[in-house]
Every structure is written in structure tokens, then in C-alpha cells.
N, C-alpha and C positions, 0 to 999 in steps of 0.2 A: 540492556539482554546482558546474561553474565558473559567476564570476561575472559572466561575459557571458552565458551563457546564462539566468541569473537574469533581468537586468535582460531582455534579450530577453523573455521571460513576462512581467514586470511592464509591457512597453512596448504590448506584445499585451493583457493583460487591462485596460489602459487604452482604448487603439483599439478594443477591443468595446465598453466602456461612453459614447464619445467618436460610435460610431458608432448607438448607441441614440438619443441625442438628435437625431442628423441625420435619424433613421427617423419621430423625430417627426414634423419639420416634412412630410417629406415625405408621411406617411399623410393627410393633408389634402390633397396638391394630388390622391391617387388616388380618395378620397372625391368631390371633387369630377370630377375624369375618368368616373370608371366611371358618377358618370352624367348627364352631358353633352356629356360627348366631349369637353372643351375646357380647356386649359392652365390653370389660377387664378392669375394672375402673381400675387395681390393677398394670397394667404395669409403671407405670410413679413411682411405690413402690418399681416393680421388677429393675427399672435402678441405684433404691440407692438402695437398698440391694446388686444390685450387686456388684456396686460401695464400697461399705462398704467392703464389703466381697473380692474383690480384695486388696485394702488397707492393711488391715488386714492380709492378708496372706503376700502380699509382707513384710509388716513391722517381720512380726512373731509373731505379735499379740497372747497372748492364748483367746480364746473363752469363754466367759461370767466371763471374771477374776473378773468385778466388781460384780458378785454376789457370786461366790468363793471365794472373800478374806472378803464377808460380813458375807458368812456363817460361812466360817473354822479361820478366822481372820489371814487371811497371805496377804504376797504382794507382789505376782504374777501377775505380768503384762506383758511378752513380753517371747518369749523362748529362744531370744538370739540368732536369726540367723536373717537374709536380704535373701525373697527369689528372683530367679531375674526376670525381668516382662516379661517375656514370657511362663516361668513356674507357676507364677501366674496367670497369663492370662489362663493359660492352667488350674489348677485346680479352678478355678472360674468357667468355662464352665461347666467345673464336677459337682459342686453344683446346677448351673441352670438345669442341666438336672435332678439331682436327686428333687431336688425342684419339676421338670417337672412329674415325679414319684409320689411324695406324694399328688401333686393334686390331677393326674388321682386319687391316689389308694383312698383316706378316704376324696374327696372333689364330684368329676364330675362323678363317677362310682355311685353314688349312685343317680343323678341328669337327668341320662337318659330319654326322652322323656317328664319332666318337663317343662312346660313353660318359654320362654325365662327369664322371669323378676325376675324368681327364682334364674336363672344360672346368670342373673345382679349383684342381691342381693350377690351371693355367693362371686363373685369379690370384693364386696365392704370389705364385713367382710372380707376377704382375704388381702389387701390391707391392714387395720388398720391393722390383726396380723401381718402382715411382717415386715412394720414400727415399731411396739413395740418391738418385736421378734429382728428385727435386730439392735436398740439399747440396747438391754439387751444384743445383743452377742456380739457387738465391741465396743458399748461406741456412745453415743450422740452427745461428742464434733465434730466441723469441721475439716475435717481429706486432708490433703494434698495429690493431686495421681500426683505420677509423673511413669512414665512410659517410657520416654524417649522420648516424642513427643516436636516437635518444638513448641516454645514460641516466642510470641512479634511479630513486622510487620517485613516483608520483607528488610532488606535494600538494597539489589539487585534490588529489582522491584522500590524502592523508588529513587533510585538512575539513573537508566535504565528512567525514566517516568516525572521526572523532567522537562526536556526541550521543555514537550508538554505543558505549562503554563507560566506565566507571573513570577514576581518577588514573589507572593503568594501563587504560589502554587508551592509543594517540592516533588509535586511525590505520586504517589498511595499508600495510605497504608493498605494491608493487612494482615491479621494476617497469619501465616504460619500455624498451629493449624487448622483453616478452611479451609487450602487447604489439610490440610489432610484428612479431612473429608470429604472432597468432595471426594475426588480419593477413601477413605475407600466405603462412599453411593453409587459411582458407581458401584464398584465391588458388592458390599453387593445387591446393587435393578439387576443388572443383571444376581445373579445367583438366587437369589428367584423366578424372574419371569422365570427363566429356567427349576426349579425344579415344579414351581405351574404348568407351563402349558405343558413338556415334560415328566415326571418322573411319573411312575403308585401313587405313595403316594400322589404327587401332584393334581393327578384329585380324587383321595379318598377323599383328603382333601375338594374337593368341592363339591362332595357327600354329606359326612356329614355334613356340614353346609346346602343342601338344605334338606335334610330327616333325621333325624338321623336313626327310626326305616326302613328307604328304606333301606339303607346303611347295615343294618345289616343284613336285608333278602339276600342281595344277597354278603354276604362272607367278607364284610370290616370290620376291627377289628377298634370296635370304642375307646379303649383302648389303642392302638396301633397308630393309627390318633393324639387320642388327646394329649399323652405323646411325638409325634413328633412334634407336632406344637408348645405345648405350650415350648419345650425346644428347637425350631425357637426363637420361642416370647424371651424366657429369651438371647439367645445369639445376638439378636437382640439391648432387653434393655443394656446387658455388653455391646456392642458398643456404643451403648450412654450414658451409665452410664461412661464409659472411655473419649466421647470426653469432655462430658457437667461439668462431675468432674473436670480434667485436663484443662478446662477452666477458672470454679469459685469455685473449692472445691469440697466436699464428704460432705453434709451439709442438713438439711430439705430441703429445698425449692428444692431441686434436682429434689424430688417429683413429683414438683409443674409444672414440664414442662409438664405433662399427661396436661395439661390444657391449651397450647400453641395447644399442639397439634388437643385436639379439632375442632376449625376452620377449621386446614389442613385435617382433613378426610371430616368434613362439605363440602369442596371445591372438594376434590381429589374422595369422594364417598368412602363409608366403606370396597366395595370391591375390591377395585381393588391398588395394592402395585405400577404401577408407579403414580397413580392419586395422592399418596402421596406423591411420588417428588414433581409432577408437584403441588399438593396445599401447602406443604412446600414453595416451591418455590415462588408462587405465593403472600404466608404471606410475608416470609423474604425480596422480594424486596417490594412490597407494603406498606409495614409500616414503614420501613426506606426512600424510596419515599415519604409517607406521611409525617412524620415528619421535612423531610429538607424542603420540599416545600411548604405547609401548617403549621403542629404542629409549628415549633419554632417559623417561623418568624409571624404567625397570632392569634394560639388559644396558646400562654405558653410554649407549648412543652410537653411532657409525655404522645401524642397519641398513639405512640407503645404499652398500657396498654390495650388498648380498639380498635383500628384499626383494628383485626383483628377479634374481635367479630361481629364489625358492619358491616362487609364484610361476615362471615357466616351468619349474617341474613339477609341478602341480597339476599345471593345462599338459605335459606331455602324458603323464600317466592316465588321465583322464580323457584329454580330447589333445590327440595329438595334432590335428590338423587345425585345430585354432580354432576363434567366435566364428570367422567367416571364410576360413579354409573352405573347400571340398572332399568331401568327403573321398577317398579313393576307396572302391570295390573292386576288387578279382572275382574273376568266376571262371572256374578250373572245370 
């Protein structure tokens, strides 16, 4: 088999893996949008905050240590223990549920019935607050996230595929972390689809998204649904934060992965959980193949930074609801 074809297959496989990571972030946006009809600008920061909290708990870091030391003149930084990864993840999940309750109690409860733009602006304020609060709580330095996930390429896969090509082909290089992310994302998506379609709470989520007041009139607890959906989005943000944090470290740029989720949502549709996955895969494969076939040979490279947005622009022009989104028809 020609080496160039094998390299293209390898690029496609890596694109699929990257697309799964994009889709993990997009899932949080879809969950919030399905329950409230708004775009949650804070989703990327939620992933950053969850990853920072996980690292802080795991390393036994004292919350607000810098503030405490500045006020009282102390030198306290760590409790002196190390929390196991599984327990740290469970504690971080509890923190995200608490965060969901606080958001509903002090923000969303006061905005029932308000225009969508008001709710959207509230999520922008929430994003900047969480970003500053997270830095104050855990520090702004780059942190290493280690929860035992495998790192690096799969040597077994390389050794067992090297025979496919010639002397210049050394086998498929696939990151083991990306493989784990693919399995986790598949389980997570299947669970969320089943929850949304076959449970009473899932149907209530869709009712709340359609009309807040109508949902209240038939006995749906708007406050419970909002806490539930923000908790689910927080859990998705935690999973995305773990995957991206383990891949590139826990730092400010982690919150910017939300920007790459925007083209994913435009392709898949803001209301479709499977659409988030398909959109992520299309973006991941598309940007990798475009860079391999056109970007590097003819355009000087670095096309991955803008390819997704150009593709999203085409979808906005010709199919603004996305591949799986519901087409809105207004009759007057």
C-alpha cells in the first residue's frame, strides 16, 4: 500500500480522536441549550475550573492559599496529603454539583421568563467570575494533571502496522489518551441520549427548553431541572477537563477550547447530542486532512486554526440549523 495513503489514513484516525475531544466540550453546550434555550458561554471555563479543582484536591492544595498568606503573613500551601485519583474525581464532581446549585439559586432563579439575551449575558458574567475565582482559589500557574491515563503513542499498534507500507512508514501513530477519550465519549454520549429520550427528567428538560412558563404550569420544577442540567454539564466539563488537561496541562488556554466547540455546534446543531459527536468528528477529521493535503503542501501550514470556522461559515449560509438541528418554521 502506498505510504502517502497510509499517512492519510493515520491523519484521519488522529482527526477522529481529536474530534471526540471537541465533541466532549460541545456536549456541555448542548445540554444547557436543550434545558434553557441559551448558549452557555461559561462551558469552557467550567472545564478549566473542574480541572483546576481536581488537581488542587488531588495534590492536597490549600484553597485560597495565596490570599490567606497575603492577609495573615503565613506560608501555608499544602495540607500534606495526596488524594487518590478516583476519590479526587468524585469530590470534584460534588463540587460541580454544588456549583450548579449556586448558579440556580443566585442567578437563574431571578431570570425566569427573561429574554434569551439576558440569560446569555448572565453566562458571560459567570464565565469571567469563574475564571477569576478559580485563579484566586487554586493559583494561575500551569498545573500537571495525572489521573493515571495512558500517555504517548501505542507501540503495539505501530509495530503491528509497520508491515503495511514501505521503508518510510513505521506504523500508525495513535495517542493512547485519545483512544481512552474515544471510549469514554462513546459511553457518555450513549448514556446522555438514553437519559434525554427515555426518562421523565429528560422529557422535562425538553419541555423547559420549549417554554419556561408552560413547563411550570404543568408541574415541572424549573429549579430542579436547571440544577440537574447544570450538574450534567458540569460533569461533562469535568470529563473534558480531565482529557484536555492530561493532554496539554491545566492552564488558561484550556478555557479557549470552547471556541473550537462553536463550529462543532454549528455543524451538528445546538439541540442534538448525537449531532455534537458527529460535528466534532467532521471538524476533527476535516481540519487534519485539510492540513495534510492542502495546508502544509500549498498554504504554508497552520490551517487548523481557521479551517473549522470557515466550514462553520458555509453551514451558516446554507444550513444554519446544522445537520441534526431542528428547522424552525414561523407562521404569520
